[in-house]
MDAnalysis code that builds the backbone (N, CA, C; Angstrom):
import MDAnalysis as mda
import numpy as np

u = mda.Universe.empty(345, n_residues=115, atom_resindex=np.repeat(np.arange(115), 3), trajectory=True)
u.add_TopologyAttr("name", ["N", "CA", "C"] * 115)
u.add_TopologyAttr("resid", np.arange(1, 116))
u.add_TopologyAttr("resname", ["MET", "ARG", "LEU", "GLY", "ILE", "ARG", "TRP", "HIS", "THR", "THR", "THR", "VAL", "ALA", "ALA", "ARG", "VAL", "VAL", "ARG", "SER", "ALA", "GLY", "PHE", "GLU", "SER", "GLY", "THR", "LEU", "ALA", "THR", "MET", "THR", "ARG", "VAL", "GLU", "LEU", "LEU", "THR", "ARG", "PRO", "GLY", "CYS", "HIS", "LEU", "CYS", "ASP", "ALA", "ALA", "ARG", "GLU", "THR", "VAL", "LEU", "ARG", "GLU", "ALA", "ALA", "ALA", "ALA", "GLY", "ILE", "GLU", "VAL", "ARG", "GLU", "THR", "ASN", "ILE", "ASP", "ASP", "ASP", "ALA", "GLU", "LEU", "THR", "ARG", "ARG", "TYR", "GLY", "GLU", "GLU", "ILE", "PRO", "VAL", "VAL", "LEU", "ILE", "ASP", "GLY", "ARG", "VAL", "HIS", "THR", "TYR", "TRP", "ARG", "VAL", "ASP", "ALA", "GLY", "ARG", "PHE", "ARG", "ALA", "ALA", "LEU", "GLU", "GLY", "LEU", "ASP", "VAL", "SER", "GLY", "GLY", "ARG", "ALA"])
u.atoms.positions = np.array([
    [65.728, 23.153, -43.700],
    [65.159, 21.957, -43.110],
    [64.325, 22.294, -41.876],
    [64.779, 23.224, -41.094],
    [64.053, 23.602, -39.886],
    [62.650, 24.113, -40.222],
    [62.548, 24.897, -41.269],
    [61.247, 25.407, -41.691],
    [60.314, 24.254, -42.054],
    [60.836, 23.241, -42.739],
    [60.041, 22.072, -43.099],
    [59.522, 21.343, -41.871],
    [60.349, 21.210, -40.856],
    [59.932, 20.542, -39.622],
    [58.854, 21.359, -38.936],
    [59.047, 22.662, -38.867],
    [58.050, 23.521, -38.224],
    [56.728, 23.446, -38.979],
    [56.776, 23.494, -40.302],
    [55.553, 23.417, -41.097],
    [54.838, 22.097, -40.850],
    [55.585, 20.990, -40.860],
    [54.991, 19.677, -40.646],
    [54.350, 19.598, -39.259],
    [55.037, 20.076, -38.239],
    [54.501, 20.056, -36.880],
    [53.227, 20.876, -36.798],
    [53.215, 22.041, -37.416],
    [52.030, 22.888, -37.409],
    [50.874, 22.195, -38.129],
    [51.163, 21.571, -39.249],
    [50.121, 20.881, -40.008],
    [49.532, 19.746, -39.199],
    [50.373, 18.939, -38.594],
    [49.900, 17.825, -37.769],
    [49.107, 18.355, -36.590],
    [49.610, 19.392, -35.939],
    [48.901, 19.973, -34.794],
    [47.545, 20.508, -35.217],
    [47.470, 21.132, -36.390],
    [46.193, 21.659, -36.872],
    [45.207, 20.526, -37.099],
    [45.672, 19.423, -37.645],
    [44.791, 18.273, -37.851],
    [44.277, 17.745, -36.520],
    [45.166, 17.628, -35.538],
    [44.774, 17.137, -34.217],
    [43.763, 18.075, -33.588],
    [44.011, 19.369, -33.671],
    [43.098, 20.349, -33.096],
    [41.735, 20.250, -33.759],
    [41.691, 20.170, -35.084],
    [40.405, 20.045, -35.775],
    [39.698, 18.749, -35.396],
    [40.421, 17.631, -35.338],
    [39.780, 16.362, -35.020],
    [39.319, 16.326, -33.576],
    [39.916, 17.116, -32.708],
    [39.506, 17.153, -31.310],
    [38.297, 18.052, -31.103],
    [37.885, 18.785, -32.128],
    [36.671, 19.586, -32.017],
    [36.923, 21.077, -31.915],
    [38.160, 21.515, -32.081],
    [38.462, 22.931, -32.035],
    [38.563, 23.450, -33.451],
    [37.886, 24.555, -33.723],
    [37.962, 25.153, -35.048],
    [38.073, 26.660, -34.884],
    [39.004, 27.242, -35.562],
    [39.196, 28.696, -35.570],
    [39.297, 29.273, -34.159],
    [39.985, 28.554, -33.280],
    [40.217, 29.075, -31.937],
    [39.026, 28.970, -30.992],
    [37.920, 28.384, -31.422],
    [36.776, 28.232, -30.537],
    [36.521, 26.764, -30.303],
    [35.865, 26.444, -29.221],
    [35.557, 25.063, -28.896],
    [34.278, 24.660, -29.594],
    [34.378, 23.707, -30.497],
    [33.190, 23.174, -31.158],
    [32.567, 22.135, -30.223],
    [31.322, 21.741, -30.497],
    [30.665, 20.731, -29.685],
    [31.475, 19.460, -29.729],
    [31.739, 18.909, -28.578],
    [32.617, 17.772, -28.435],
    [31.912, 16.693, -27.643],
    [31.994, 15.454, -28.073],
    [31.418, 14.374, -27.299],
    [32.418, 13.985, -26.225],
    [32.062, 14.188, -24.993],
    [32.926, 13.831, -23.879],
    [32.530, 12.482, -23.316],
    [31.215, 12.170, -23.356],
    [30.696, 10.911, -22.844],
    [29.917, 10.246, -23.971],
    [30.249, 8.987, -24.210],
    [29.528, 8.225, -25.226],
    [29.067, 6.915, -24.595],
    [27.827, 6.565, -24.839],
    [27.240, 5.332, -24.351],
    [27.033, 4.408, -25.539],
    [27.723, 3.269, -25.531],
    [27.600, 2.294, -26.602],
    [26.540, 1.275, -26.193],
    [25.535, 1.102, -27.040],
    [24.394, 0.248, -26.714],
    [23.995, -0.571, -27.925],
    [22.930, -1.347, -27.757],
    [22.249, -2.008, -28.873],
    [20.801, -2.209, -28.469],
    [19.907, -2.267, -29.437],
    [18.486, -2.439, -29.143],
    [18.224, -3.761, -28.411],
    [17.241, -3.730, -27.479],
    [16.841, -4.922, -26.761],
    [17.751, -5.310, -25.611],
    [18.674, -4.463, -25.262],
    [19.639, -4.738, -24.194],
    [19.130, -4.138, -22.884],
    [18.717, -4.991, -21.941],
    [18.177, -4.471, -20.677],
    [19.240, -3.785, -19.837],
    [20.486, -4.226, -19.908],
    [21.555, -3.537, -19.184],
    [21.791, -2.142, -19.773],
    [21.591, -2.015, -21.089],
    [21.737, -0.717, -21.755],
    [20.686, 0.263, -21.252],
    [19.471, -0.231, -21.047],
    [18.396, 0.627, -20.547],
    [18.738, 1.174, -19.168],
    [19.242, 0.317, -18.295],
    [19.613, 0.747, -16.939],
    [20.794, 1.711, -16.982],
    [21.785, 1.403, -17.812],
    [22.954, 2.272, -17.924],
    [22.569, 3.636, -18.474],
    [21.697, 3.652, -19.483],
    [21.247, 4.903, -20.090],
    [20.639, 5.824, -19.027],
    [19.783, 5.272, -18.195],
    [19.129, 6.069, -17.155],
    [20.164, 6.716, -16.228],
    [21.121, 5.925, -15.757],
    [22.150, 6.443, -14.848],
    [23.045, 7.457, -15.540],
    [23.512, 7.129, -16.732],
    [24.433, 8.006, -17.460],
    [23.765, 9.340, -17.789],
    [22.547, 9.298, -18.294],
    [21.859, 10.544, -18.647],
    [21.591, 11.403, -17.424],
    [21.185, 10.783, -16.329],
    [20.905, 11.537, -15.104],
    [22.169, 12.219, -14.572],
    [23.247, 11.469, -14.445],
    [24.483, 12.026, -13.870],
    [25.145, 13.040, -14.810],
    [25.112, 12.768, -16.093],
    [25.708, 13.706, -17.058],
    [24.917, 15.006, -17.098],
    [23.593, 14.919, -17.047],
    [22.764, 16.134, -17.039],
    [23.062, 16.970, -15.807],
    [23.219, 16.323, -14.668],
    [23.535, 17.053, -13.431],
    [24.887, 17.749, -13.524],
    [25.818, 17.171, -14.295],
    [27.147, 17.758, -14.461],
    [27.210, 18.719, -15.642],
    [26.113, 18.838, -16.403],
    [26.102, 19.733, -17.564],
    [26.884, 19.190, -18.739],
    [26.953, 17.870, -18.859],
    [27.725, 17.239, -19.927],
    [26.781, 16.469, -20.838],
    [26.954, 16.649, -22.130],
    [26.126, 15.952, -23.099],
    [26.615, 14.517, -23.285],
    [25.682, 13.652, -23.633],
    [25.988, 12.250, -23.868],
    [25.595, 11.908, -25.301],
    [26.451, 11.194, -25.979],
    [26.120, 10.672, -27.302],
    [25.928, 9.168, -27.153],
    [24.805, 8.661, -27.638],
    [24.534, 7.229, -27.604],
    [24.747, 6.656, -28.998],
    [25.475, 5.551, -29.064],
    [25.787, 4.922, -30.337],
    [25.363, 3.464, -30.304],
    [24.603, 3.055, -31.306],
    [24.193, 1.662, -31.470],
    [25.357, 0.927, -32.125],
    [25.975, -0.006, -31.417],
    [27.149, -0.691, -31.972],
    [26.795, -1.565, -33.165],
    [25.539, -1.938, -33.308],
    [25.140, -2.759, -34.445],
    [25.236, -1.992, -35.766],
    [25.350, -0.682, -35.703],
    [25.492, 0.139, -36.909],
    [26.942, 0.294, -37.340],
    [27.876, -0.290, -36.586],
    [29.296, -0.126, -36.862],
    [30.004, -1.460, -36.634],
    [30.505, -2.070, -37.697],
    [31.132, -3.389, -37.595],
    [32.324, -3.405, -36.643],
    [33.112, -2.341, -36.653],
    [34.289, -2.279, -35.767],
    [33.867, -2.218, -34.302],
    [32.852, -1.395, -33.984],
    [32.368, -1.332, -32.600],
    [31.767, -2.669, -32.170],
    [31.048, -3.317, -33.077],
    [30.471, -4.628, -32.764],
    [31.573, -5.635, -32.480],
    [32.604, -5.649, -33.303],
    [33.733, -6.559, -33.092],
    [34.423, -6.286, -31.762],
    [34.618, -5.012, -31.477],
    [35.401, -4.622, -30.298],
    [34.622, -4.764, -28.990],
    [33.334, -4.395, -28.998],
    [32.577, -4.328, -27.747],
    [31.346, -5.226, -27.708],
    [31.172, -6.102, -28.691],
    [29.951, -6.881, -28.837],
    [29.451, -7.590, -27.594],
    [30.337, -8.100, -26.764],
    [29.930, -8.848, -25.571],
    [30.014, -8.011, -24.290],
    [30.401, -6.771, -24.389],
    [30.613, -5.948, -23.191],
    [29.588, -4.829, -23.028],
    [28.623, -4.739, -23.893],
    [27.701, -3.610, -23.821],
    [26.786, -3.701, -22.608],
    [26.343, -2.591, -22.099],
    [26.694, -1.241, -22.544],
    [28.123, -0.882, -22.133],
    [28.712, 0.016, -22.891],
    [30.046, 0.532, -22.601],
    [29.932, 2.046, -22.481],
    [30.538, 2.595, -21.433],
    [30.583, 4.044, -21.249],
    [32.005, 4.502, -21.545],
    [32.123, 5.417, -22.507],
    [33.412, 6.013, -22.846],
    [33.432, 7.448, -22.346],
    [34.515, 7.827, -21.713],
    [34.733, 9.221, -21.311],
    [36.013, 9.670, -21.992],
    [35.906, 10.720, -22.779],
    [37.045, 11.204, -23.579],
    [37.656, 10.087, -24.411],
    [36.802, 9.198, -24.937],
    [37.264, 8.140, -25.818],
    [37.859, 6.929, -25.122],
    [37.912, 6.938, -23.804],
    [38.469, 5.815, -23.054],
    [37.353, 5.091, -22.316],
    [37.470, 3.777, -22.218],
    [36.449, 2.992, -21.522],
    [36.456, 3.361, -20.046],
    [35.290, 3.801, -19.585],
    [35.102, 4.070, -18.154],
    [34.570, 2.814, -17.471],
    [33.568, 2.187, -18.080],
    [32.987, 0.974, -17.512],
    [32.196, 0.240, -18.586],
    [31.851, -0.992, -18.289],
    [30.945, -1.737, -19.160],
    [30.049, -2.615, -18.302],
    [28.971, -3.075, -18.881],
    [27.894, -3.860, -18.276],
    [27.056, -3.050, -17.300],
    [27.608, -2.637, -16.191],
    [26.831, -1.893, -15.189],
    [27.540, -0.590, -14.848],
    [26.749, 0.457, -14.635],
    [27.309, 1.771, -14.327],
    [27.096, 2.056, -12.848],
    [28.185, 2.260, -12.131],
    [28.117, 2.672, -10.736],
    [27.976, 4.192, -10.728],
    [26.829, 4.683, -10.256],
    [26.532, 6.123, -10.317],
    [27.588, 6.955, -9.604],
    [28.041, 6.531, -8.438],
    [29.041, 7.294, -7.687],
    [30.375, 7.369, -8.399],
    [30.821, 6.252, -8.944],
    [32.089, 6.231, -9.678],
    [31.999, 7.070, -10.951],
    [30.853, 6.966, -11.654],
    [30.653, 7.754, -12.864],
    [30.614, 9.247, -12.535],
    [29.905, 9.611, -11.484],
    [29.824, 11.013, -11.047],
    [31.216, 11.551, -10.731],
    [32.021, 10.760, -10.024],
    [33.385, 11.185, -9.683],
    [34.228, 11.399, -10.938],
    [34.056, 10.535, -11.924],
    [34.793, 10.696, -13.183],
    [34.363, 11.968, -13.900],
    [33.067, 12.258, -13.876],
    [32.571, 13.478, -14.522],
    [33.065, 14.727, -13.802],
    [33.198, 14.649, -12.501],
    [33.700, 15.804, -11.745],
    [35.131, 16.135, -12.122],
    [35.868, 15.141, -12.647],
    [37.239, 15.365, -13.082],
    [37.347, 15.986, -14.457],
    [36.217, 16.165, -15.146],
    [36.230, 16.762, -16.475],
    [36.133, 18.272, -16.386],
    [36.879, 18.948, -17.208],
    [36.775, 20.391, -17.357],
    [35.838, 20.621, -18.531],
    [34.633, 21.104, -18.277],
    [33.639, 21.239, -19.340],
    [34.044, 22.267, -20.392],
    [35.135, 22.979, -20.188],
    [35.592, 23.919, -21.212],
    [36.422, 23.221, -22.278],
    [36.692, 21.915, -22.102],
    [37.369, 21.226, -23.191],
    [38.496, 20.294, -22.808],
    [38.943, 20.265, -21.579],
    [40.045, 19.380, -21.208],
    [39.772, 18.698, -19.887],
    [40.757, 18.067, -19.371],
    [40.642, 17.455, -18.039],
    [40.992, 18.506, -17.009],
    [40.324, 18.433, -15.865],
    [40.577, 19.410, -14.798],
    [41.920, 19.159, -14.158],
])
């Protein structure tokens, strides 16, 4: 029974590691910051400028996602865009405070985890 538990734990851990962006012991490209937007959103335009500027200064890539292309994102965030996610968690929505965003980015370990 112990072997079965160990095998199951290893299998689950391997799935988690792969889904987190690690493959074969190396760090694959990982989205750490995601900006949820939609076309024609003036707040999205302002947020994009701040997010891209601060993330570039920190050496962190940003992925932008149009929520209109995903029914679940539209349902979840439709009235709150733009939304900034850091490590999959909501950092802010509507307006991005550059100082607060910069401080959050400084807490990221660009090698793959939180500092």
